C-alpha positions in Angstrom: 98.6 -35.5 13.8 96.5 -36.8 16.4 94.4 -33.7 16.5 93.8 -33.9 12.8 92.6 -37.5 12.9 90.2 -36.6 15.7 88.8 -33.8 13.7 88.3 -36.1 10.7 86.7 -38.7 12.9 84.2 -36.1 14.1 83.4 -35.1 10.5 82.8 -38.7 9.6 80.6 -39.2 12.6 78.5 -36.1 11.7 78.1 -37.2 8.1 77.0 -40.7 9.2 74.5 -39.3 11.7 73.0 -37.0 9.1 72.7 -39.9 6.6 70.9 -42.2 9.1 68.6 -39.2 10.0 67.7 -38.7 6.4 67.0 -42.4 6.0 64.8 -42.4 9.1 62.8 -39.4 7.9 62.3 -40.9 4.4 61.2 -44.2 6.0 58.9 -42.4 8.4 57.5 -40.3 5.5 56.8 -43.4 3.4 55.2 -45.1 6.3 53.1 -42.0 7.0 52.1 -41.7 3.4 51.0 -45.3 3.3 48.9 -44.9 6.4 46.5 -42.4 4.7 44.4 -42.7 1.4 43.6 -39.7 -0.8 40.1 -39.3 -2.1 39.2 -39.9 -5.8 37.9 -36.8 -7.7 36.2 -35.7 -10.9 33.4 -38.2 -10.9 31.6 -38.1 -14.3 28.5 -40.1 -15.4 27.3 -40.8 -18.8 24.2 -42.7 -20.1 25.5 -45.1 -22.7 22.3 -47.0 -23.2 21.2 -48.2 -26.6 18.3 -50.0 -28.1 19.3 -53.4 -26.6 21.1 -52.5 -23.3 20.9 -50.0 -20.5 24.1 -48.8 -18.9 25.8 -45.9 -17.1 29.5 -45.2 -17.5 31.4 -43.8 -14.5 34.8 -42.2 -14.7 37.0 -40.6 -11.9 40.5 -39.7 -11.1 42.7 -42.0 -8.9 44.7 -39.8 -6.5 46.0 -42.5 -4.1 48.7 -45.2 -4.5 47.9 -47.4 -1.5 44.2 -48.3 -1.9 43.3 -52.0 -2.2 39.9 -51.3 -3.8 37.4 -48.7 -4.9 33.9 -48.8 -3.5 31.0 -47.3 -5.6 27.8 -46.4 -3.7 24.6 -46.3 -5.7 21.0 -45.3 -4.7 18.0 -45.6 -6.9 14.8 -43.5 -7.2 12.9 -46.8 -7.6 12.8 -47.3 -3.9 12.9 -43.6 -3.1 16.7 -43.6 -2.5 16.5 -45.6 0.7 18.7 -48.6 -0.1 22.5 -48.1 -0.6 24.2 -50.7 -2.9 27.9 -51.1 -2.8 30.0 -52.0 -5.9 33.5 -53.3 -5.0 36.2 -52.7 -7.6 39.9 -53.4 -7.8 42.6 -50.8 -7.0 43.9 -48.4 -9.6 40.6 -48.6 -11.5 39.3 -45.2 -12.9 36.2 -46.3 -14.7 33.3 -48.6 -14.5 30.2 -49.5 -16.5 27.1 -50.2 -14.5 24.7 -52.4 -16.4 22.4 -53.1 -13.4 20.2 -50.1 -14.2 16.8 -49.8 -15.7 15.1 -47.2 -17.9 12.9 -44.6 -16.4 14.8 -44.5 -13.1 17.2 -42.1 -11.5 20.5 -43.0 -9.8 22.8 -41.3 -7.4 26.6 -42.3 -7.4 29.6 -41.5 -5.3 33.1 -43.2 -5.1 35.8 -43.7 -2.4 39.1 -45.5 -2.2 39.8 -48.0 0.7 42.4 -50.3 2.1 40.3 -53.2 3.6 40.9 -56.6 4.9 37.5 -58.2 4.5 35.9 -60.8 6.6 34.7 -62.6 3.4 37.4 -62.6 0.8 36.4 -61.3 -2.6 38.2 -61.2 -5.9 39.6 -57.7 -5.6 41.3 -58.0 -9.0 38.0 -58.2 -10.8 37.2 -55.0 -12.8 33.6 -56.1 -13.3 32.8 -55.4 -9.7 31.1 -57.3 -6.9 27.7 -56.1 -5.7 26.5 -56.3 -2.1 25.4 -54.5 0.9 28.3 -55.4 3.2 28.6 -53.3 6.3 32.0 -51.7 6.0 32.1 -51.1 9.8 32.6 -54.9 10.2 35.6 -54.9 7.9 39.1 -55.6 9.3 41.8 -52.9 9.2 39.6 -50.6 7.1 41.1 -47.3 5.9 39.0 -45.3 3.5 39.3 -41.9 1.8 36.5 -39.4 1.6 33.8 -39.7 -1.1 33.8 -37.9 -4.4 31.0 -35.5 -5.1 27.6 -37.2 -5.4 26.3 -37.3 -9.0 22.8 -37.8 -10.2 21.7 -39.3 -13.5 18.3 -40.2 -15.1 17.9 -43.1 -17.5 15.2 -42.0 -20.0 12.5 -44.5 -21.0 12.8 -46.1 -24.4 9.6 -46.0 -26.4 9.6 -47.0 -30.1 13.2 -45.8 -30.3 12.2 -42.2 -29.5 15.0 -40.2 -28.1 14.6 -36.7 -26.6 17.6 -34.5 -26.3 18.1 -32.9 -22.9 18.0 -29.1 -22.4 21.2 -27.5 -21.3 22.7 -24.4 -19.7 20.0 -23.9 -17.1 20.5 -20.4 -15.5 18.5 -19.0 -12.6 17.9 -15.3 -11.7 16.1 -13.7 -8.8 13.5 -11.4 -10.5 11.6 -10.5 -7.3 10.0 -7.1 -6.8 9.1 -5.5 -3.5 5.6 -7.0 -3.7 6.2 -10.3 -5.4 8.9 -13.0 -5.1 9.9 -14.7 -8.3 12.7 -16.7 -10.1 13.4 -16.4 -13.8 14.7 -19.6 -15.5 16.5 -19.7 -18.8 17.8 -22.7 -20.7 18.9 -24.0 -24.1 16.4 -26.1 -26.1 18.5 -28.9 -27.8 15.6 -31.1 -28.9 13.3 -30.8 -31.9 10.5 -33.2 -31.0 9.5 -32.3 -27.4 6.0 -31.1 -26.8 6.6 -29.8 -23.3 9.3 -29.0 -20.7 9.0 -30.2 -17.1 10.6 -27.9 -14.5 11.1 -29.5 -11.1 11.6 -27.5 -8.0 12.0 -28.1 -4.3 13.4 -26.3 -1.3 17.0 -27.0 -0.4 16.1 -27.1 3.3 13.8 -30.2 2.7 16.0 -32.5 0.6 13.7 -35.4 1.2 10.7 -33.6 -0.2 9.1 -34.5 -3.5 9.8 -32.1 -6.4 7.1 -29.8 -7.5 6.5 -30.1 -11.3 5.9 -27.1 -13.5 5.0 -27.8 -17.1 5.5 -25.3 -19.9 5.0 -25.7 -23.7 7.4 -26.8 -26.4 10.1 -24.5 -27.9 10.1 -22.4 -24.7 13.4 -21.4 -23.2 12.4 -19.3 -20.2 9.9 -19.3 -17.4 9.1 -17.0 -14.4 8.2 -18.9 -11.2 6.2 -16.8 -8.8 5.3 -19.6 -6.4 8.3 -19.1 -4.3 8.8 -17.6 -0.8 11.4 -15.0 0.3 14.2 -16.1 2.5 14.2 -19.6 1.0 16.7 -21.5 -1.3 15.5 -23.8 -4.1 16.9 -26.5 -6.4 15.7 -26.5 -10.0 16.2 -29.0 -12.9 14.5 -29.4 -16.3 13.8 -32.1 -18.7 12.2 -32.2 -22.2 9.4 -34.7 -22.8 7.2 -36.0 -25.7 3.9 -37.7 -25.2 4.0 -41.3 -26.4 1.5 -42.6 -28.9 1.9 -46.2 -27.8 2.3 -45.9 -24.0 0.7 -44.1 -21.1 3.9 -42.4 -20.0 5.8 -39.7 -21.9 9.3 -40.2 -23.2 11.6 -37.7 -21.5 15.2 -36.6 -21.8 17.8 -36.5 -19.2 17.7 -33.6 -16.7 19.8 -30.5 -16.9 22.3 -29.9 -14.2 20.8 -29.2 -10.8 21.0 -25.5 -10.0 20.4 -23.8 -6.7 19.2 -20.2 -6.0 18.4 -18.3 -2.8 15.6 -15.7 -2.7 16.6 -12.9 -0.2 14.1 -11.8 2.4 12.1 -8.7 1.8 14.0 -6.8 4.5 17.3 -7.2 2.5 16.2 -5.6 -0.7 13.9 -2.6 0.1 13.7 0.3 2.5 10.5 1.7 3.9 10.7 5.3 5.2 9.1 6.0 8.5 6.1 8.4 8.7 6.8 11.5 10.8 5.0 14.4 12.4 2.3 12.3 14.2 -0.3 14.7 15.6 -3.4 13.8 17.6 -6.6 15.9 17.9 -9.8 15.4 19.9 -12.7 15.2 17.5 -15.2 13.8 19.9 -18.9 14.7 19.7 -21.5 14.9 22.4 -22.3 11.2 21.7 -19.1 9.7 20.6 -15.5 9.9 21.8 -12.9 9.9 19.0 -9.4 10.9 18.2 -8.1 12.0 14.8 -4.5 11.1 13.9 -2.5 12.9 11.2 1.0 12.2 10.0 3.3 12.8 7.1 3.8 9.9 4.5 7.5 9.8 3.6 7.5 6.5 1.7 6.3 5.8 -1.9 6.3 2.0 -1.7 4.2 1.1 1.4 1.2 -1.2 1.1 -0.3 -0.3 4.4 0.1 1.8 7.6 -0.1 0.1 11.0 -1.4 2.1 13.9 -0.8 0.9 17.4 -2.8 2.1 20.3 -2.1 1.3 24.0 -3.9 2.4 27.1 -0.5 2.4 28.9 2.9 4.0 28.2 4.5 0.5 28.8 5.6 -0.5 25.3 5.3 -4.2 26.3 1.6 -4.1 26.8 -0.7 -5.6 24.1 -1.7 -2.9 21.6 -4.9 -2.6 19.6 -3.8 -2.7 15.9 -5.4 -0.7 13.1 -4.3 -1.5 9.5 -5.2 1.1 6.9 -4.6 1.7 3.3 -1.4 3.1 1.7 -1.0 6.7 0.9 -3.2 7.6 3.9 -2.2 10.5 6.2 -5.1 10.5 8.7 -7.3 8.2 10.6 -10.3 8.7 13.0 -10.2 6.3 15.9 -13.6 5.9 17.7 -13.2 2.3 18.7 -14.2 1.9 22.3 -12.5 5.0 23.6 -13.3 5.8 27.2 -13.3 9.4 28.2 -10.6 10.3 30.7 -8.4 7.3 29.9 -4.9 8.1 28.4 -4.0 6.5 25.1 -0.6 6.2 23.4 -0.4 6.0 19.6 2.4 5.3 17.1 2.4 4.6 13.3 4.7 2.7 10.9 4.6 2.0 7.2 4.9 -1.5 5.9 5.3 -3.4 2.6 3.6 -6.8 2.4 4.4 -9.2 -0.4 1.4 -10.4 -2.4 2.0 -14.2 -2.4 3.6 -14.8 1.0 3.9 -13.6 4.6 7.0 -11.5 4.1 6.6 -8.0 5.5 9.1 -5.1 5.7 8.2 -2.2 8.0 9.7 1.1 8.8 10.5 2.4 12.2 7.6 3.8 14.2 6.8 7.5 14.5 7.2 9.2 17.8 4.7 8.0 20.4 2.0 10.5 21.1 -0.2 10.8 24.2 -3.9 11.5 24.0 -6.8 11.6 26.4 -10.4 12.5 25.6 -11.6 14.9 28.3 -14.5 13.8 30.5 -17.6 15.1 28.9 -19.3 18.0 30.5 -23.1 18.0 30.5 -24.3 19.6 27.3 -27.5 21.6 27.5 -30.0 20.0 25.1 -32.4 22.6 23.7 -36.0 21.7 24.1 -38.4 21.2 21.2 -41.1 23.7 20.7 -44.4 24.4 18.8 -45.9 21.0 19.7 -49.1 20.6 17.5 -51.6 17.7 17.7 -53.9 16.6 14.9 -56.6 14.0 14.7 -55.5 11.8 11.8 -58.0 9.0 12.3 -59.7 7.1 9.5 -62.9 5.1 9.3 -61.1 2.0 10.6 -58.3 3.4 12.7 -58.0 6.1 15.4 -54.8 8.1 15.3 -53.2 11.3 16.5 -50.3 13.0 14.6 -47.8 15.1 16.6 -45.6 17.7 15.0 -43.0 19.8 16.7 -40.0 22.0 16.0 -36.5 20.4 16.5 -34.3 23.1 18.1 -31.3 20.9 19.1 -28.4 19.5 17.1 -27.2 17.2 19.9 -30.1 14.9 20.6 -30.1 11.2 19.9 -33.8 10.7 20.4 -37.1 12.4 21.4 -39.1 11.1 24.3 -42.9 11.5 23.9 -45.1 11.2 27.0 -48.9 10.6 26.8 -51.4 10.7 29.6 -55.2 10.7 29.8 -55.0 13.6 32.3 -53.1 16.8 32.4 -51.8 15.9 35.8 -48.1 14.7 35.4 -48.5 12.4 38.4 -51.0 10.2 36.4 -49.7 7.0 34.6 -47.8 7.8 31.5 -47.2 5.9 28.2 -43.8 6.7 26.7 -42.8 6.6 23.0 -39.3 7.1 21.5 -38.4 8.5 18.1 -35.0 8.9 16.5 -33.0 12.2 16.4 -33.9 14.9 13.8 -37.5 13.7 13.6 -40.3 16.3 13.8 -43.4 14.2 13.8 -44.9 11.0 15.2 -48.2 9.2 14.6 -49.8 7.6 17.7 -52.0 4.7 16.7 -52.6 3.4 20.2 -55.5 5.7 21.0 -59.2 5.2 21.4 -62.1 7.2 20.1 -63.9 9.6 22.5 -60.9 9.8 24.8 -58.9 13.0 25.7 -55.1 12.7 25.6 -52.4 15.0 26.9 -48.9 15.0 25.3 -45.5 16.5 26.0 -42.0 16.0 24.4 -38.4 16.4 25.4 -35.1 15.9 23.5 -32.4 13.6 25.0 -28.8 12.7 24.2 -27.6 9.2 25.1 -23.8 8.9 24.8 -22.5 5.9 23.0 -19.7 5.6 25.6 -21.9 5.5 28.6 -25.5 4.8 29.7 -26.1 8.3 31.0 -28.9 10.3 29.4 -28.9 14.1 29.1 -32.4 15.6 28.4 -33.9 18.9 27.8 -37.0 20.3 29.5 -40.4 19.2 28.3 -42.6 21.2 25.9 -45.8 22.6 27.2 -48.6 20.0 27.7 -51.1 19.8 24.8 -54.4 18.0 24.8 -56.6 16.6 22.1 -59.9 14.7 21.9 -60.2 11.8 19.5 -63.7 12.1 18.0 -66.2 9.3 18.1 -67.0 9.3 14.3 -65.3 10.3 11.1 -67.3 11.6 8.1 -65.5 10.9 4.9 -67.0 13.6 2.5 -64.1 13.2 0.1 -65.1 9.6 -0.7 -68.6 10.7 -1.6 -67.3 13.2 -4.0 -65.1 10.7 -5.7 -67.9 8.1 -6.0 -70.2 10.6 -7.5 -67.7 11.6 -10.1 -67.0 7.9 -11.0 -70.7 7.2 -11.4 -71.2 10.1 -13.8 -68.3 9.0 -15.9 -69.6 5.5 -16.1 -73.1 6.5 -17.2 -71.7 8.7 -19.9 -69.6 5.9 -21.3 -72.7 3.6 -21.4 -75.0 6.0 -23.2 -72.5 7.4 -25.8 -70.3 4.7 -27.1 -69.6 6.3 -30.4 -67.8 9.2 -28.8 -66.2 7.2 -26.0 -62.7 8.9 -26.1 -64.0 12.5 -26.2 -66.6 12.0 -23.6 -64.3 10.1 -21.4 -61.7 12.8 -21.7 -64.1 15.6 -20.8 -65.6 13.6 -18.0 -62.2 13.0 -16.5 -61.2 16.7 -16.4 -61.9 17.9 -12.9 -61.0 21.4 -11.6 -60.2 21.1 -7.9 -61.9 23.6 -5.6 -59.9 25.5 -3.0 -61.4 23.1 -0.4 -60.3 20.0 -2.3 -56.8 21.6 -2.9 -56.4 22.0 0.8 -57.5 18.3 1.3 -54.9 17.2 -1.2 -52.2 19.2 0.6 -53.2 17.6 3.8 -53.0 14.1 2.3 -49.5 14.8 0.9 -48.4 16.2 4.2 -49.6 13.1 6.1 -48.1 10.6 3.6 -44.8 12.6 3.6 -44.6 12.5 7.4 -45.0 8.7 7.3 -42.4 8.3 4.5 -39.9 10.5 6.5 -40.4 8.3 9.6 -39.8 5.1 7.6 -36.8 6.6 5.9 -35.2 7.6 9.2 -35.8 4.2 10.7 -34.4 2.5 7.6 -31.3 4.7 7.5 -30.6 4.2 11.2 -31.1 0.4 10.7 -28.5 0.5 7.9 -26.0 2.4 10.0 -26.4 -0.1 12.9 -26.0 -3.2 10.7 -23.0 -1.7 9.0 -21.5 -0.9 12.4 -22.0 -4.6 13.5 -20.3 -5.8 10.3 -17.4 -3.4 10.7 -16.8 -4.5 14.3 -16.8 -8.1 13.1 -14.1 -7.2 10.5 -12.1 -5.3 13.1 -12.2 -8.1 15.7 -11.2 -10.7 13.1 -8.2 -8.7 11.9 -7.1 -7.8 15.4 -7.4 -11.4 16.7 -5.2 -12.7 13.8 -2.7 -9.9 14.4 -2.4 -10.8 18.0 -1.8 -14.5 17.1 0.8 -13.5 14.5 -1.2 -14.9 11.6 -1.5 -13.2 8.2 -4.9 -13.3 6.5 -6.3 -12.1 3.2 -7.5 -8.7 4.4 -8.3 -7.6 0.8 -10.7 -10.5 0.4 -12.3 -9.7 3.8 -13.0 -6.1 2.9 -14.4 -7.1 -0.5 -16.8 -9.6 1.2 -17.7 -6.8 3.7 -18.5 -4.4 0.8 -20.6 -7.0 -0.9 -22.6 -7.6 2.3 -23.2 -3.8 2.8 -24.4 -3.6 -0.8 -26.9 -6.4 -0.1 -28.2 -4.4 2.9 -28.6 -1.3 0.9 -30.4 -3.1 -2.0 -32.6 -5.0 0.4 -33.8 -1.8 2.2 -34.1 0.2 -1.0 -37.8 0.4 -1.7 -39.2 1.9 1.6 -42.9 1.1 1.2 -42.7 -2.5 -0.2 -40.3 -4.1 2.3 -41.9 -7.3 3.6 -41.3 -9.4 6.6 -39.9 -12.1 4.4 -37.4 -9.6 3.0 -36.2 -8.8 6.5 -35.8 -12.6 7.3 -33.9 -13.1 4.1 -31.6 -10.1 5.0 -30.9 -11.6 8.4 -29.7 -14.8 6.8 -27.7 -12.9 4.2 -25.9 -11.0 7.1 -25.3 -14.2 9.0 -23.8 -15.8 5.9 -21.7 -12.7 5.2 -20.3 -12.7 8.8 -19.6 -16.4 8.5 -17.8 -15.9 5.2 -15.5 -13.2 6.8 -14.6 -15.5 9.6 -14.0 -18.4 7.2 -11.6 -16.3 5.2 -9.7 -15.6 8.4 -9.7 -19.4 9.1 -10.9 -18.7 12.7 -11.1 -21.8 14.9 -14.6 -20.9 15.8 -15.9 -19.9 12.4 -19.5 -19.5 13.6 -21.7 -16.4 13.9 -21.6 -15.5 17.6 -24.7 -15.4 19.7 -24.0 -11.7 20.3 -23.8 -10.9 16.6 -27.1 -12.8 16.0 -28.8 -11.0 18.8 -27.6 -7.5 17.6 -28.6 -8.2 14.0 -31.9 -9.8 15.0 -32.8 -7.0 17.5 -32.0 -4.3 14.9 -34.1 -5.8 12.2 -36.9 -6.8 14.5 -37.3 -3.2 15.5 -37.4 -2.2 11.9 -40.0 -4.9 11.2 -42.2 -3.6 14.0 -42.0 0.0 12.6 -42.7 -1.2 9.1 -45.7 -3.2 10.2 -47.0 -0.2 12.1 -46.3 2.3 9.2 -47.6 -0.1 6.5 -51.0 0.2 8.2 -50.7 3.9 8.1 -49.7 3.9 4.5 -52.6 1.7 3.6 -55.0 4.2 5.1 -53.2 6.9 3.1 -53.4 4.9 -0.2 -49.6 5.0 -0.5 -49.7 1.8 -2.7 -51.2 4.0 -5.4 -47.9 5.8 -5.7 -46.4 2.6 -7.2 -49.3 1.9 -9.6 -50.0 3.2 -13.1 -53.1 1.3 -14.1 -53.8 3.1 -17.4 -50.1 3.4 -18.3 -50.2 7.2 -18.9 -47.0 7.8 -17.0 -48.8 9.3 -13.9 -49.1 7.3 -10.7 -52.7 6.3 -9.7 -52.2 8.5 -6.5 -51.4 11.6 -8.5 -54.1 10.9 -11.1 -56.7 10.6 -8.4 -55.7 13.3 -5.9 -53.4 15.9 -7.7 -54.7 16.1 -11.3 -58.3 14.9 -11.1 -57.9 12.1 -13.6 -59.4 8.6 -13.6 -56.5 6.3 -12.9 -58.2 3.4 -14.7 -59.5 4.9 -17.9 -57.2 6.2 -20.7 -55.9 9.7 -20.3 -56.3 12.2 -23.1 -53.6 12.2 -25.8 -52.5 15.4 -27.6 -50.4 16.2 -30.6 -47.3 18.3 -30.0 -44.9 19.1 -32.8 -46.5 16.4 -35.0 -46.2 13.7 -32.3 -48.6 12.1 -29.9 -47.9 12.9 -26.3 -49.5 11.3 -23.2 -50.6 13.0 -20.0 -47.2 12.7 -18.3 -45.4 14.3 -21.3 -47.8 17.2 -21.0 -47.0 17.7 -17.4 -43.3 17.8 -18.1 -43.9 20.3 -20.9 -46.1 22.5 -18.7 -49.5 21.7 -20.3 -52.8 20.6 -18.6 -52.7 16.8 -18.6 -56.6 16.6 -18.3 -57.2 18.3 -21.7 -57.0 17.0 -25.2 -56.1 20.5 -26.4 -52.6 21.8 -25.5 -53.5 24.2 -22.7 -50.6 26.0 -21.0 -50.8 26.1 -17.2 -50.3 29.4 -15.5 -48.1 28.1 -12.6 -48.5 29.7 -9.1 -45.4 31.3 -7.4 -44.2 29.5 -4.3 -44.0 32.6 -2.1 -47.6 33.5 -3.1 -48.9 30.0 -2.5 -50.6 29.1 0.8 -49.8 25.4 0.3 -48.0 23.8 3.3 -44.3 23.2 3.5 -43.9 19.4 3.3 -41.2 17.7 5.3 -40.4 15.2 2.5 -39.8 17.9 -0.1 -36.1 18.7 0.2 -33.2 20.0 -1.8 -30.3 17.7 -0.7 -27.4 18.9 -2.8 -26.4 21.7 -5.1 -23.0 21.8 -6.8 -21.1 23.0 -9.9 -20.0 20.4 -12.4 -16.7 20.5 -14.3 -18.5 22.2 -17.2 -19.8 24.9 -14.8 -23.3 23.5 -14.9 -25.4 23.4 -11.7 -26.4 20.0 -10.5 -29.4 19.9 -8.1 -30.6 16.8 -6.2 -33.5 16.3 -3.8 -36.4 14.3 -2.5 -40.2 14.3 -2.6 -42.9 11.6 -2.8 -42.1 8.6 -5.0 -43.2 8.6 -8.7 -44.5 12.2 -8.5 -43.9 15.3 -10.7 -41.9 18.1 -9.1 -41.7 21.6 -10.3 -38.4 23.4 -9.6 -38.3 27.2 -9.2 -34.9 28.8 -9.4 -34.8 32.5 -8.6 -34.0 35.3 -9.4 -34.0 34.5 -13.1 -36.6 32.9 -12.7 -36.2 29.3 -14.2 -39.2 26.9 -13.9 -38.9 23.3 -14.9 -40.8 20.1 -14.1 -39.2 16.7 -13.5 -40.2 13.3 -12.1 -39.0 11.4 -9.0 -38.1 7.7 -8.9 -39.4 4.9 -6.8 -37.6 6.2 -3.7 -38.8 9.8 -4.2 -35.4 11.0 -5.3 -34.9 13.5 -8.2 -32.1 15.3 -9.8 -31.7 18.1 -12.4 -28.8 19.5 -14.4 -29.2 23.2 -15.1 -27.1 24.0 -18.2 -28.3 27.6 -18.3 -25.8 30.2 -17.0 -26.8 31.9 -13.7 -25.5 35.3 -12.8 -23.2 35.4 -9.8 -24.9 36.2 -6.4 -27.6 34.7 -4.2 -30.3 32.5 -5.5 -33.2 30.5 -4.1 -34.6 27.2 -5.2 -38.0 25.6 -4.3 -39.5 22.2 -5.1 -43.3 22.0 -5.4 -46.2 19.8 -6.6 -48.4 21.7 -9.0 -51.9 20.5 -10.0 -53.6 20.7 -13.4 -54.9 24.2 -12.6 -51.4 25.6 -11.8 -52.0 25.8 -8.1 -49.3 24.5 -5.7 -50.6 21.8 -3.4 -47.3 21.0 -1.7 -43.9 22.7 -1.5 -40.5 22.7 0.1 -38.9 25.5 2.0 -36.7 27.9 0.1 -33.1 26.8 -0.2 -30.5 29.5 -0.4 -27.3 29.2 -2.5 -24.6 31.6 -3.5 -22.9 31.3 -6.9 -19.5 32.8 -7.8 -17.3 32.4 -10.8 -15.4 29.6 -9.2 -17.8 27.9 -6.7 -21.3 27.4 -5.4 -22.1 27.6 -1.7 -25.2 25.7 -0.6 -27.0 26.4 2.7 -28.1 22.9 3.6 -30.6 24.0 6.2 -33.8 25.2 4.4 -34.6 28.9 4.7 -38.2 28.8 5.8 -39.2 32.3 4.8 -36.7 32.9 2.0 -37.9 35.5 -0.5 -37.9 34.7 -4.1 -36.7 38.2 -4.7 -33.5 37.6 -2.7 -31.3 38.5 -5.7 -33.2 41.7 -6.4 -31.6 44.4 -4.3 -33.8 47.3 -2.9 -33.3 50.9 -3.5 -30.7 51.3 -0.7 -29.1 47.9 -1.3 -26.2 46.6 -3.4 -25.2 48.6 -6.5 -28.1 51.1 -6.1 -26.6 52.3 -2.8 -23.2 53.1 -4.4 -24.9 54.9 -7.3 -26.9 57.1 -4.9 -23.7 57.9 -2.9 -21.7 58.8 -6.0 -24.6 60.9 -7.4 -25.0 62.8 -4.2 -21.2 63.5 -4.1 -21.3 64.8 -7.6 -24.3 67.0 -6.9 -22.5 68.4 -3.9 -19.3 69.3 -6.0 -21.5 71.0 -8.6 -23.3 73.0 -5.9 -20.0 74.1 -4.3 -18.5 75.2 -7.7 -21.7 77.2 -8.5 -21.6 78.9 -5.1 -17.9 79.8 -5.7 -18.5 81.3 -9.1 -21.5 83.3 -7.8 -19.4 84.7 -4.9 -16.6 85.7 -7.3 -19.0 87.6 -9.6 -20.5 89.3 -6.6 -17.0 90.5 -5.5 -16.2 91.8 -8.9 -19.3 93.9 -9.0 
């Protein structure tokens, strides 16, 4: 019994303890729940403004049961969102209408629940709210929840009761390509009266930045924004607007929802395949050290290749960077390469976005080692056949030197002149460019004997060492004291006779003038014309060489400027508009070519203008790169100035020579007959001032130049066909300016021929072995071209260019140029064949097909002979 009661007592005690424990837990839970406040959620804003009032309605969900008040925080766009206003509301409130707002402003709202004992008591039961800026940190026993999400709303302006419905359903899409970053926006147009949409955009990372506005037309529901940068996130919102007729500001709708989008970096969306098989080759010449790089292009989306060159195998050393165009598989590096120094190269392919600095590159190729061997001394072949000629005029003493260039490695010729044959006497030295074969010395005096010799030299661009050939033999010449100009007397006599006839016979002026103009040149006069053309051609060639070398030097200076600008920016990690730089460079090079186009009429003022153009061009290139020191350097100015000053000196010197040679007449046509005054006077024996005879051909009037092109005598009124002399039979000199520069087959299998001669002159082309003879005219620079549409047989052919006078005699000609034509191609021997025969395509008796015919015939005769002998022997045996 006792035991039973004890057991029951224990059960009762256990039940009691459990009850009190549950009560304690519940009390503790209630106490714990009351100590924390749950945040309100689902904040929603609505513009409930009307014609008379402006208001915003707020609604939210109350998730706590222990708050004493709700606090609404509001910021306005009126002050830039700086000031926070607090609105204090009673507990258990889930909505509020804010009437303290104005039209045309934007507002940001968020709400939290609090349990606060305030320093200054307020009416916490008021649902209308109490406004203030009380610092909640000074409140007593403050317990607050977290905020709701922050919501933004715009109160549109009210103008004459115009309401614009807001667009909805704003959707963003990344529409970037490998070259261009872009975002495509789509939305729903819910208004019928807007005349534009305003898209606002700003970077998420800069929340305090001002939105960038993009305006598009009405009734548009999409837009592609290309002014974005890869690797950046953006906010977008849109509103519809209508221009007000009674106010200066438009009436706009509310904004769409604020939408965010991230533009991935270039490296996240594309793959650039690395080039492979990098191979280096020494392509140095005797004057310039260079390396040629070749590689395999394995990508189809690169925009450039980057070549790195180091003079050390250490990958951390600063490289020289070369940027070259896409789809390139080779590059020639000749930039300041020192012989004997090892260089290390590697290449990568890159894609660069058009509108930003994003760049995606492949891995590098293998690193290749290269060293240009130290140059061995190249033996320069000496010039030969030095000839001297007195080329003095009445007012100027001069000596012309001609020689044969036997070397292909020289960079200049050195001319030495002494007044004695003893090499120990004082010497005057002159320098000419490579590949020249003549020089005119104007620094001589009459009655003095001079001694000359020449050597060829090679000056390496990578060093100051000079390698020269031996001298030619020493040649002497005496400059005569007096020049007798017999030619001028002949011309004056002819002119006087013509004038007298015109005075005495006015009624037959045209016929008499025509007959008086016709002059048949004697062999002596023909030789004199040939000599004149030779002299003026030598001068033109000297000018042309100097001008071409000047162009090359100026272009080199400009290219080095571009290279340095790009390299400096790469080293500083800056991206520049390289395309614009290269366009500016090409424009500057075109200005150089056009300024130095007409060789004989380049003036000092033209050179000065060109200097300034080059300075401005270099400055433009540096300004595009936004260099800190965007000035033309002293070194650039000195190089440009020195180069052009040398040319000015040469042109001044040569212009005097050209004046004495009447070169200005090549650019004049006083009587407008299509023949230059020079050719009229010296080649055809026509008066360049008086009208040339006009003839009738196929019912049309043709002038003197037309007759030359048709093969008629330009000095005769009647159509007299000229019997043209053959080049090989002619004793006329070979003129250095008469050249065939190019022969090639066109797509239509026609033969295109291009060459040079004197400016504005008529050139007769001879094409053998057909033969084909045609006359054409050169332009202001002495260039000519001809398209032969007649089919030529396959084999070897020769072409000549010559000047033919009105009697059909050749007064000047080129060397013969050999070319070989096959069914598929045409091979042109660029070096002239000095003694090429015009019968080169006519095989001899024991040459070509004739040789095979002779062999076959001999074999057949031998077979017939053996058969005859056999038959004769058989008959003899039978007998």
